[in-house]
C-alpha positions as CSV (number, residue, x, y, z in Angstrom):
1,M,0.0,0.0,0.0
2,R,1.1,3.6,-0.6
3,A,0.2,6.4,1.8
4,L,-0.3,10.0,0.8
5,I,0.6,12.3,3.7
6,C,-0.9,15.8,3.3
7,G,0.5,18.2,5.8
8,S,3.1,20.8,6.6
9,M,6.9,20.7,6.0
10,A,8.7,23.1,8.2
11,Y,12.0,24.1,9.9
12,D,12.0,24.4,13.7
13,T,14.6,26.8,15.0
14,I,14.9,26.2,18.8
15,M,16.7,28.5,21.1
16,V,17.4,28.4,24.8
17,F,17.4,31.5,27.0
18,H,19.5,30.8,30.1
19,D,17.3,32.8,32.5
20,R,13.6,33.2,33.1
21,F,11.3,35.4,31.1
22,K,9.5,36.6,34.2
23,N,12.8,38.3,35.3
24,H,12.7,40.5,32.2
25,I,9.1,41.0,31.4
26,L,7.4,43.5,33.8
27,P,3.7,42.8,34.2
28,D,2.8,46.5,34.4
29,R,4.8,47.3,31.3
30,I,3.3,44.7,28.9
31,H,1.6,47.4,26.9
32,I,5.0,48.8,25.9
33,L,6.8,45.5,25.7
34,N,10.3,45.8,24.1
35,V,12.7,43.0,25.2
36,S,15.6,41.1,23.8
37,F,16.9,37.7,24.9
38,L,20.4,36.4,24.4
39,V,20.2,32.8,23.3
40,P,23.6,31.0,23.4
41,N,22.1,27.7,22.5
42,M,20.3,27.2,19.1
43,R,19.6,24.2,16.9
44,R,17.6,23.8,13.7
45,E,15.4,20.8,13.2
46,F,13.5,19.4,10.3
47,G,9.8,19.3,11.1
48,G,6.3,19.8,9.9
49,C,3.6,17.1,10.3
50,A,4.0,15.6,6.8
51,G,7.7,15.2,7.1
52,N,7.6,13.8,10.6
53,I,4.9,11.2,9.8
54,A,6.7,10.1,6.6
55,Y,10.0,9.8,8.4
56,S,8.6,7.6,11.2
57,L,6.6,5.5,8.7
58,R,9.8,4.8,6.8
59,L,11.4,3.5,10.0
60,L,8.6,0.9,10.1
61,G,9.5,-0.2,6.6
62,D,6.6,1.6,4.8
63,T,6.6,4.3,2.2
64,G,4.7,7.5,2.8
65,Y,4.6,10.2,0.2
66,P,4.5,13.7,1.8
67,M,2.4,16.2,-0.1
68,G,3.2,19.8,0.8
69,T,4.4,23.1,-0.4
70,V,7.9,24.4,0.5
71,G,10.1,27.3,-0.3
72,K,13.4,28.2,-1.9
73,D,15.3,27.3,1.3
74,F,14.1,23.6,1.3
75,G,17.4,22.2,-0.1
76,P,18.9,20.8,3.2
77,Y,15.6,19.3,4.3
78,A,15.1,17.7,0.9
79,E,18.6,16.1,1.1
80,W,17.8,14.8,4.6
81,L,14.5,13.2,3.4
82,R,16.2,11.6,0.4
83,K,18.9,10.0,2.6
84,S,16.1,8.8,4.9
85,G,14.3,7.1,2.0
86,V,11.3,9.5,2.0
87,P,10.2,10.2,-1.6
88,L,9.6,13.9,-2.6
89,D,7.5,13.2,-5.7
90,H,4.6,15.4,-4.4
91,V,6.5,18.1,-2.6
92,R,6.1,21.4,-4.5
93,V,8.8,24.1,-4.3
94,L,7.6,27.7,-4.5
95,D,10.7,29.8,-5.4
96,E,9.2,33.0,-4.2
97,E,8.4,31.8,-0.7
98,H,10.2,30.5,2.4
99,T,9.5,27.1,3.8
100,A,7.3,27.3,6.9
101,Q,9.3,28.1,10.0
102,A,8.8,28.1,13.7
103,F,11.1,30.1,15.9
104,I,10.9,28.8,19.5
105,T,12.6,30.3,22.5
106,T,12.5,28.4,25.8
107,D,13.5,29.7,29.2
108,L,14.8,27.8,32.3
109,D,11.2,27.2,33.5
110,D,10.3,25.6,30.1
111,N,8.1,28.5,29.2
112,Q,8.1,29.2,25.4
113,I,7.7,32.1,23.1
114,T,7.1,31.0,19.5
115,A,6.8,32.9,16.3
116,F,5.5,30.9,13.3
117,H,5.9,32.0,9.6
118,P,3.6,29.8,7.4
119,G,5.4,30.8,4.2
120,A,4.8,28.3,1.4
121,M,2.4,26.3,3.6
122,N,-0.4,28.8,2.9
123,S,-0.3,27.5,-0.7
124,A,-0.9,23.9,0.2
125,H,-4.1,23.9,-1.9
126,L,-2.0,24.1,-5.1
127,N,-1.4,20.4,-4.6
128,K,-4.1,18.0,-5.8
129,V,-4.7,14.4,-4.6
130,A,-5.8,13.6,-8.2
131,D,-2.3,14.4,-9.4
132,T,-0.9,11.4,-7.5
133,K,-0.9,7.7,-8.7
134,G,-1.5,4.5,-6.8
135,M,-2.3,5.9,-3.4
136,T,-4.4,3.6,-1.2
137,I,-4.7,5.5,2.0
138,G,-4.1,9.0,3.2
139,I,-4.0,11.5,6.1
140,V,-5.0,15.1,6.3
141,A,-2.6,16.6,8.9
142,P,-2.2,20.2,9.9
143,D,-1.4,22.4,6.9
144,G,-2.8,25.5,5.2
145,R,-6.6,25.8,6.0
146,T,-7.8,25.8,2.4
147,G,-5.4,22.9,1.6
148,M,-6.7,20.7,4.4
149,I,-10.4,21.2,3.4
150,E,-9.6,20.7,-0.3
151,H,-7.5,17.6,0.3
152,A,-10.2,16.0,2.4
153,K,-12.8,16.5,-0.3
154,Q,-10.3,15.2,-3.0
155,F,-9.6,12.1,-1.0
156,A,-13.3,11.4,-0.6
157,A,-13.9,12.1,-4.3
158,A,-11.1,9.7,-5.3
159,G,-12.4,7.0,-3.0
160,I,-9.2,7.0,-0.9
161,P,-9.8,6.4,2.8
162,F,-8.0,8.9,5.0
163,I,-7.3,9.9,8.6
164,F,-8.4,13.4,9.7
165,D,-5.8,14.8,12.1
166,P,-6.6,18.5,12.9
167,G,-3.8,18.9,15.4
168,Q,-2.6,22.4,16.0
169,G,-4.7,23.4,13.0
170,M,-7.9,23.0,15.1
171,P,-8.3,26.8,15.8
172,M,-8.8,27.4,12.0
173,F,-12.0,25.4,11.9
174,D,-15.5,26.1,13.2
175,G,-18.1,23.5,14.0
176,D,-19.4,23.3,10.4
177,D,-15.9,22.8,9.1
178,L,-15.2,20.0,11.5
179,K,-18.5,18.3,10.7
180,L,-17.5,18.3,7.1
181,F,-14.2,16.6,7.9
182,I,-16.1,14.0,10.0
183,T,-18.4,13.1,7.1
184,L,-15.5,12.7,4.7
185,A,-12.9,10.9,6.8
186,R,-12.7,7.2,7.5
187,W,-10.8,7.7,10.8
188,I,-10.2,10.7,13.1
189,T,-7.3,11.1,15.5
190,V,-7.0,13.9,18.1
191,N,-5.4,14.4,21.5
192,D,-7.6,14.8,24.6
193,Y,-7.6,18.7,24.4
194,E,-8.4,18.7,20.7
195,W,-11.2,16.2,21.4
196,Q,-12.7,18.6,24.0
197,L,-12.6,21.4,21.4
198,M,-14.2,19.2,18.7
199,Q,-17.0,18.3,21.0
200,E,-17.7,21.9,22.0
201,R,-17.7,23.1,18.4
202,T,-19.7,20.3,16.8
203,R,-21.8,19.1,19.7
204,E,-20.9,15.6,18.5
205,T,-20.3,12.7,20.9
206,V,-18.2,9.5,20.7
207,R,-21.3,7.6,19.8
208,S,-22.5,10.1,17.1
209,I,-19.0,10.2,15.5
210,T,-18.4,6.5,15.5
211,R,-21.7,6.1,13.5
212,Q,-19.9,8.1,10.8
213,V,-16.3,6.9,10.9
214,E,-14.7,3.6,11.6
215,A,-12.6,4.8,14.6
216,L,-12.1,7.9,16.7
217,I,-8.6,7.8,18.3
218,V,-8.0,10.0,21.3
219,T,-4.4,10.2,22.7
220,R,-3.9,11.1,26.3
221,G,-0.1,11.5,26.6
222,A,1.4,9.4,29.4
223,E,-2.0,8.0,30.2
224,G,-2.1,6.1,26.9
225,S,-4.9,6.4,24.3
226,D,-8.4,5.3,23.6
227,I,-9.7,3.9,20.3
228,H,-13.4,4.2,19.9
229,T,-15.3,2.1,17.4
230,R,-18.9,1.1,17.0
231,D,-18.1,-2.0,19.0
232,G,-16.8,0.0,22.0
233,R,-13.6,1.5,23.4
234,I,-10.2,-0.1,23.2
235,S,-7.8,1.3,25.9
236,I,-4.2,1.4,24.7
237,P,-1.5,1.6,27.4
238,S,1.4,4.0,27.0
239,A,4.8,2.6,26.3
240,K,7.5,3.5,28.8
241,A,10.2,5.8,27.5
242,E,13.8,5.4,28.6
243,A,14.0,9.2,29.1
244,V,11.7,12.1,28.5
245,V,13.8,14.4,26.4
246,D,11.6,16.2,23.9
247,P,7.8,15.6,23.4
248,T,7.7,17.6,20.2
249,G,6.6,15.4,17.3
250,C,5.3,12.5,19.5
251,G,1.8,12.9,18.0
252,D,3.2,12.7,14.5
253,A,5.1,9.5,15.4
254,Y,1.9,8.0,16.9
255,R,0.1,8.8,13.6
256,A,2.7,7.0,11.6
257,G,2.0,4.0,13.8
258,L,-1.7,4.3,13.0
259,L,-1.0,4.4,9.3
260,H,1.3,1.4,9.5
261,G,-1.4,-0.7,11.2
262,L,-4.1,0.4,8.7
263,M,-1.8,-0.3,5.8
264,H,-1.2,-3.8,7.0
265,G,-4.7,-4.6,8.1
266,L,-3.7,-5.0,11.8
267,D,-6.2,-5.1,14.6
268,W,-6.7,-2.0,16.7
269,E,-5.0,-3.6,19.8
270,T,-1.8,-4.0,17.8
271,T,-2.0,-0.8,15.8
272,G,-2.5,1.3,19.0
273,R,0.5,-0.3,20.7
274,I,2.7,0.2,17.7
275,A,1.7,3.9,17.6
276,S,2.2,4.2,21.4
277,L,5.7,2.7,21.2
278,L,6.7,5.0,18.3
279,G,5.7,8.0,20.4
280,A,7.8,6.7,23.3
281,I,10.8,6.2,21.1
282,K,10.5,9.6,19.7
283,I,10.3,11.3,23.1
284,E,13.7,10.0,23.9
285,R,15.4,12.2,21.3
286,Q,15.6,15.9,20.7
287,G,13.9,17.0,17.5
288,T,11.2,15.3,15.5
289,Q,13.3,13.2,13.1
290,N,16.4,12.1,15.1
291,H,15.1,8.8,16.4
292,T,16.0,5.5,14.7
293,F,15.7,1.8,15.2
294,T,15.9,-1.5,13.4
295,A,13.0,-3.9,12.9
296,Q,14.5,-6.3,15.5
297,E,15.0,-3.4,18.0
298,F,11.4,-2.3,17.6
299,E,10.1,-5.9,18.1
300,T,12.2,-6.2,21.3
301,R,10.9,-2.9,22.7
302,Y,7.3,-3.9,21.8
303,R,7.7,-7.2,23.8
304,Q,9.3,-5.4,26.7
305,S,6.7,-2.7,26.8
306,F,3.5,-4.8,26.4
307,G,4.5,-8.3,27.5
308,R,3.5,-9.8,24.1
309,E,5.1,-10.5,20.8
310,L,4.5,-8.1,17.8
311,N,2.3,-10.0,15.4
312,R,2.2,-8.2,12.1
313,A,0.0,-10.8,10.4
314,A,-3.3,-9.4,9.3
């Protein structure tokens, strides 16, 4: 099977301020805020939902085709993905734009100040699902607003089942938008906070949504995840991480596990555990695409985490 992964491609520039923001931001002077922070530590990571999902899916031995719009500065990221075995057939370069970029400054209390430039991501709608060949499954992950809506409609029109993953794009959509996605998608995945927002905006319940989709997956961080189907709820335990280093991108790793399970026809118990373990492996490394493992290492971790063998038979 071939997966089409519609979503953002971005650079994450992460800086560390060796003090506390509260020592430099005066509450009674916020209306005339003018501050500068010296950041001795900085690193640049490859990110964006489509890139992250495709990278983790490749580690599992599957091929995911990211579909996104990037800018004139995409060269280093493109080289990294090629080395990682991720195809770039459906990544469109816009020479007049920059690739989407997040600039994140963290202080010693783990508070963050983030500036995000969408750049080429705003033109995601220029890519068309119909322009791809041989795709059997898809995902609509956070991207430009118009692109997400259009790609969902295009997946449905092409008869390609897809996961709807609103993620950090949730604020862009009102109740009617979300109801449209629900009617078009085969599966929906959200974290617990996003699920609360979806309920408030749509007035939908687990029962009403699972009448329309095959599964609603709600992740709950260290508490594991719940997979809701018409037959009931399946509780998936979290996999233990060897160290909690950086949670950024754990959700994308989890979604790669979902895609893997769906592509191979695995049951939800196995699919959820694969997704959970991927998230745990990712959290042990800084950045969103710096984790790695062999098939044997993954099977060993699976057995250690869940007390059972990984059975990939459909």
